C-alpha positions in Angstrom: 13.5 -2.5 -29.3 12.4 -4.9 -26.7 8.8 -4.0 -25.1 8.1 -3.6 -21.4 5.4 -4.2 -18.8 4.9 -2.1 -15.7 2.3 -3.3 -13.6 0.4 -0.5 -12.0 -0.4 -0.4 -8.2 -1.3 1.3 -5.5 -0.4 2.0 -1.9 -2.5 3.6 1.0 -1.2 5.3 4.0 -4.6 5.4 6.0 -3.3 7.4 8.8 -4.3 8.8 12.2 -1.8 11.2 13.9 1.6 9.3 13.5 -0.3 6.0 13.1 -1.1 4.2 10.0 -3.3 1.1 9.7 -1.4 -1.8 8.8 -2.8 -5.8 7.8 -0.8 -8.8 8.7 -0.3 -10.9 5.7 -1.1 -14.6 6.1 -1.9 -17.7 4.0 -1.2 -15.9 0.9 1.7 -17.5 0.2 3.9 -13.8 -0.6 5.3 -12.3 2.6 3.3 -13.8 4.9 4.1 -12.9 8.5 4.5 -9.4 7.4 2.8 -6.1 7.5 1.1 -4.0 4.8 -0.6 -1.3 4.1 -3.8 -1.6 2.0 -2.6 -1.9 -1.4 -3.2 -4.0 -4.7 -3.5 -3.9 -8.4 -4.8 -1.1 -10.6 -7.8 -3.0 -12.8 -7.8 -2.2 -16.5 -10.7 0.1 -16.4 -9.6 1.9 -13.0 -7.8 5.1 -12.3 -5.0 5.0 -9.2 -7.3 6.7 -7.0 -10.5 4.5 -8.0 -8.4 1.5 -7.5 -7.1 3.0 -3.8 -10.5 3.2 -2.7 -11.3 -0.1 -3.9 -8.6 -2.3 -2.5 -8.9 -0.2 0.8 -12.6 -1.2 1.2 -11.4 -4.8 0.1 -9.1 -5.0 2.5 -10.2 -2.9 5.7 -13.7 -2.2 4.9 -13.4 1.6 4.8 -15.2 3.8 2.5 -12.5 6.7 0.9 -13.5 9.5 -1.7 -11.1 9.4 -4.3 -11.0 13.1 -4.1 -10.2 13.2 -0.6 -6.8 11.1 -1.3 -3.5 13.0 -1.2 -0.6 12.0 -3.6 2.7 10.8 -2.0 5.0 8.8 -3.9 5.6 6.6 -6.9 8.0 3.9 -6.8 9.2 1.9 -9.8 9.9 -1.7 -8.1 11.7 -4.6 -9.6 11.6 -7.9 -8.7 13.1 -11.2 -10.5 9.5 -11.9 -12.2 8.2 -8.5 -12.6 8.6 -4.3 -12.5 5.9 -2.4 -11.1 4.9 0.9 -10.5 3.2 1.9 -7.3 1.5 4.9 -6.8 0.9 6.3 -2.7 -1.8 8.0 -1.3 -2.5 8.8 2.4 -6.2 9.1 3.7 -6.8 10.9 6.8 -10.9 11.3 6.2 -13.3 8.0 5.6 -16.2 6.6 6.4 -16.7 3.3 8.5 -14.7 1.5 11.4 -11.8 -0.6 10.4 -12.1 -4.4 10.3 -10.5 -7.2 8.9 -12.4 -7.5 5.3 -10.3 -10.4 4.1 -9.7 -12.8 7.1 -8.4 -15.5 4.8 -5.7 -13.5 3.7 -4.8 -11.4 6.6 -4.5 -12.6 10.5 -4.6 -8.9 11.8 -5.0 -5.4 10.9 -3.5 -2.7 13.6 -2.4 0.9 13.8 1.2 1.1 13.8 3.3 4.1 14.5 5.3 4.6 11.6 8.1 6.3 13.5 8.6 3.2 15.1 7.6 0.4 12.7 8.4 -3.5 13.7 11.1 -5.6 11.9 8.2 -7.5 9.7 7.2 -5.0 7.5 7.1 -6.0 3.9 10.6 -4.2 2.5 9.1 -2.2 -0.4 6.5 -0.9 1.7 9.3 0.3 4.4 11.0 1.6 1.7 7.8 3.7 0.7 7.3 4.7 4.2 10.8 5.7 4.9 10.8 7.9 1.6 7.6 9.6 2.1 9.3 10.4 5.6 12.2 12.1 3.9 9.7 14.1 1.4 10.7 12.5 -1.8 8.0 11.7 -4.6 10.1 9.5 -6.3 12.1 6.2 -5.7 13.3 3.1 -7.1 13.5 -0.3 -5.2 15.2 -3.4 -6.4 17.7 -2.1 -8.9 21.1 -3.1 -8.8 
């Protein structure tokens, strides 16, 4: 039996009413010019919630208590190069004011209405948001 590696990741909807905080990617070579929610890889010594809080702080400078995150969705995502498991959380409480903490990787941060998103949302993130809005807890992206 051939083994597989699923790369763990986190995505965080930082919510303020019907709006969520998005980052416009730039200078990364991956999905530049497209909006993303704060997200990233889970390191070997991290839980999903700790990774989510670390990524939010690294990208937008907000401090979130892992116990204050609400679980939303898990997506198994397949691409040409790998397979990933993205766990989505929602944060409605945080400390600090949002800022672009990685200006070398993001050209802006902005609040977007999740019910009226622009076309340039990263495809798998848009998939996750649409599934969350439908109340789904699991989704598969990029399979067939």
